[in-house]
N, C-alpha and C positions, 0 to 999 in steps of 0.2 A: 528488554529492559531499557535500552537506549531510546527506543521509540517513545516509551512511557515518560522518560525523563525529558525528552524534547518537548512533549506536550505540556509537562509541568512548567518547563522553562518559558514557553510561549504564554501560558497563563500568568506566570510570575511577572513577565514584562507588561502584560495587560494591566495587572494590579498596580504596577509601578506608575503607569500612565494615568490610571484612574485617580491615584493619590495626588496628582497635580492638577486635576480637573476642578476649577473654581466651584462648579455646581455641587460636586461631591464634598469638597472641603467645607462648605457651609452647612452641609447636612451631617451633624455630629454623629448620629447613630450609624448612618451608612458609612461614613469615613472610618469610624471605629472598627466596624466589621471588616472592611477592606484592609485596614492597617494590621489588624490581628491576623488575618489570613496571610498577608504578605510576610509578617514576622515569622509565622509558623513554617513558611517555605524557605526562609533564608538559609538555614543550615544545609538542607539537601542541595540547594542551588550552589552554595559555596563549595561543597564537596564535588558536585558535578563539574563545576568550573575547573577545579584542580585536576579532576579525572581527565577532562578533555585536554588539558595542558600536557599531562603525562602521555596520553595517546599520541599527541602531536610530536612530542619528543621521541617516542618510540619509533614512529614512522620516519622521522628524520634520521635517527640512528641506523635504522634498517637501510635507508637510502645510502648512507655512508659506508655500509658494508661492501658496497660495490666500487668504492673509491680506489683508484689505482695506487694511491699512497698507502703503504702498509701501516704507517703510524696512525693515519686517520681511521683505518679499518680496526686497529687494535683499540683505539679510543671509543669507537662505536660499539665494539663488543663489550667493553667495560661498562659503558653507559647502559646497554641493554640488560646486563646482569643486575644492575642496580634498579632499573626502572620496572622490569617485569614483576618482581615481588610487590612493588608499590602498587602496580596496576591491579594485581589480584586482591591485595588488601583493601584497596579503595572500592573495588567491585563488591566485595563482601559488605563494606560499610554502606554502600548505596542500596544493596538488597535489604539491609536492616532498616534503613531510613524509609524505604518504600513499603514497609509493613503498614497495613491500614491502621490508622489511629482511632482510638475510641473518641467519638465526637464530644463526650462529656469531659475528657481529660483537662481541657483548658478552663473548666468552670470553677467558680468558688464553691465552698462547701458549708453545709451545716454539720457540725461535728459534736457528737454527744458521747459522754462517758457516764456510765451508771455503775454503782457498786452492785456486785452479784452475790454469790454464796460466800459466806465467811463473816457475816455480821460487821462489827466495828472495824475489823482488819480489812475487810473488803472496801469499806469507805475510805480508809487510810490509803489503800493501794490505788483507788480511783484518783485520789489527790496526787499520789506520786506520778501516775500516768499523765495527769493534767500538767504537772510541772515538766515532765519529760517532753511532752508534745509542745508545750509553750516555748521551751528552749529551742526545739527544732524549728518551729515556726519563725523564731527570731533569726536563726541562721539563714533561713530562706528569704528573709526580708518581707515576710507576709504580715498582713494586718489581722488582728483577732479582736473580736468583740464578744464579751460574755453576755448571753441573752438570758440565761437562767442559772442560778447557783444555789443548790440546797446543801447545806453543810451537814456532815456526819456528827454523831453525838459526842465522839471523842477525837475528832479531827477528820480531815479529808472531806469527801463529798459523797452524798448519796446519788446526786445527779448534777451534771454541769453541761450546759448547751452553749456552744460557741458558733460564731460565724467567722470563717477564715477566708480571707481574700488575698489574691496575688496572682503570680504567674504559674500556670499549670498545677494548681492546688489539688484538684481531684485526681489528676494523673499520678501524682506522688502519693496521695493518701488513700486511694480507693481500696487497697489491700488491707487496710488496718481494721476494717469492720469484722467483728467477731468477738469471741470470748478470749480474754487475756488472763492467764493463770499465774499466780505468784506462789512461790514456796519459800517460806522464811519463818523465823521466830518472831511472832507479833510483839509489839510493845506491851500488849495486854497480857502476854503469856508469862506466868510466874515460874514455870518449871523448865524453861528453855527448850520446849518442844517445837519442832518445825510444823507449821500449819500450811494448808493449801487453801487459798482464797481466790476469788475471781472478780473481774470487772468486765463489762461489755462496752465495746466501742462501736458506734454507728456513724458512718460517713456517707452523707447524701449530697450529690451534686446540686448546687443551687440553680434550679432551672429557670429559664427565661420564658416569657410568654410565647416566643417563637417556637420553643421546643415542644409545646403541647397545644393542640387545637382546642381551646376553651372559649366559648362565646359568653360574654357577660350576661346575656339573656338566659343562659342555661344555669346560672348560679343563684342559689338561695342563700342569703346571708342572715345569720342570727348573732346577736350579741348577748352576753350573759355575765353575771357577776362571778368572778373566779372564786374558788374555794381551796382550802388547804395551803400548804407551804408554798412559798414562791416569791416573797418580797413584801416590803412594807405597804405597797399599794393594793395588794390583794384584798378582796372583800369590800373595798371602799367605793369602787366604780365598776361599771359594766365594761371591763377591759377585755374579757374573754370574747373570742370571735370564732364562729363556726360557719364553714362553707359546705353546702350540699350541691353536688353536681347532679342536676335533675335527670339528664339522659341516662346516667349510669348508676345513680344512687350512692355514689362514693362520697363519703363525709370526711372532712378534716377540720380540726379545731386547734386553737392555741391559747394557753394562759401563761406561756413562758415569759413574754415580754412585760414591761412595766406600763405600757400604754396600749390603747386600742389600735393605734396606727401600726405599732410594731407587731402586735398579735395578728393583725390583718395580713401583714406581709408574711409572717411565719406560717399561718394557717393556709394561705394561698400557695406557698412553697410546698407544703405537705400535700395539698390537693394535687398540684402539678406532679409531685413525685408519685403519688398513688396511681393517677391516671397514666402517667408515663410508664410506670412499672407494669400496669395492666396491658398497655399497648406492646411493651417489650416482651412480656410473657407470651402474648398471642403470637408474636413473630417468632420467638424461640421455639414454640411448639411446632411451628411449621418447619423450622430448621433443625429439628431434634436429631436428625441423622448426622448432622455435622459435628465435627470434633468440638468438645467443650474445653474451656481453658483449664490448664493444670492447676492454676492458683485457687480455683474454687469460687463460690458465689459470695463469700463473706457473710454468710448467714450467722445469726447470733449463736446458733447451736454449735457452730464449728469452734473447737478449741484450737485457735490458730497459733498461739505463742505461749511459752512458759518462761517465767523470770525466776531463776533459782539463785537466791542470795547466798546460801552457804558455799556454793561452788562458783560464784561469780559468773554464772552461765545464763545465756539466753538462747532459746531454741525456737525456731519457726518450723512448726511441724509440717507445713504444706510443701516446703522445698527441702526438708531435712537439713536445714542450716543451723549449726551450733557454733556460737561464739563465746569466748571466755573473757568478755569485757563488759559485763553487765553494769559495772560502775560507770563506764563511759556512755553506755546506751541510756542509762537513766538521767544522764546530763544532756540528752538530746542528740547523741551521736547515732543516728538511725540510718545513715546513708548506705552502709553495707547491706543492711537488711532490706531496705526498700529497693536498692539496685538489684539484689538477688531475686526478689519477687518480680521485678520488671523484666529481667533477663529471662526468667522462667516462662513468663507469659509470651514474650516475643518469640522464644524458641518454639513454643507450642503453635503460635500463629504461623511461623515459617514452615512447620510440619504440615499445617493445614493447607498452606499455599502449594506445597509440593504434592498433595494428594490429588 
């Protein structure tokens, strides 16, 4: 482990030197990538620095155990009793920080909420989820932009698409994809019966051109007039955009945005995602014998979480986590749930490393 950390430290110092290079400073894209990687390594380097100080103090204390002065020996013994547990705790922290990170974790996301089974109540619940997530985004200092918003007939939304940007957005939100189930008495219910409804959440990392090898010459672009609900500009201009990746035949389109420029961006993101998922699936097939994550794939068919209003209870079924603070969760207090999911994934990764 120490050898690995020394290698990371050497790379960290190299990044630091690059950030003062005038040639790199003037290249915005290159500087941004180096700066991002540098910031990603700061935490583990800070812990490693503290760890080395503890090791140095332990070695010094052990040296004083041989001191002819009894008082010095006693002080050294007391110091070792205090330092040894710190050393073990810090080694555990370093092992945790060395767990391979998902390269998508630092990406911004396209975040979609759709009403599912349950009619009008499902749309209302989708609106409640949107409000919950919006409050959480605000606590994280993330920016959000509504790309598409289709309102339900009695409130809420049948569909809402957001772009969320900030620090480590996908890393925090990637486990939210799936079916979210609500159990409560709907406002439309006249006899006070508890109903079960659902909404689906999809979280996609916003991929960059560097993430997927797509040549412009391999793309066929079509524009078309949008149809159906989606905003006041629909049906008036050819704002819809469709991309076809000729080598694979993969197609992606968008009518979510209000302009052709925005739809080009969204459609291209969806194309990146489809090709990226295809590439990832091929890789995972090769690695099928390796341990899969406990948390799951986030497929829409997975019922990942239940929000039970009568009991003020929220349960995440993937990690068997039940909390009785649904009122706070719906106000955006998601940290305990998201941390639980992250801890579960990291624990599984550490098992995989030990195999």
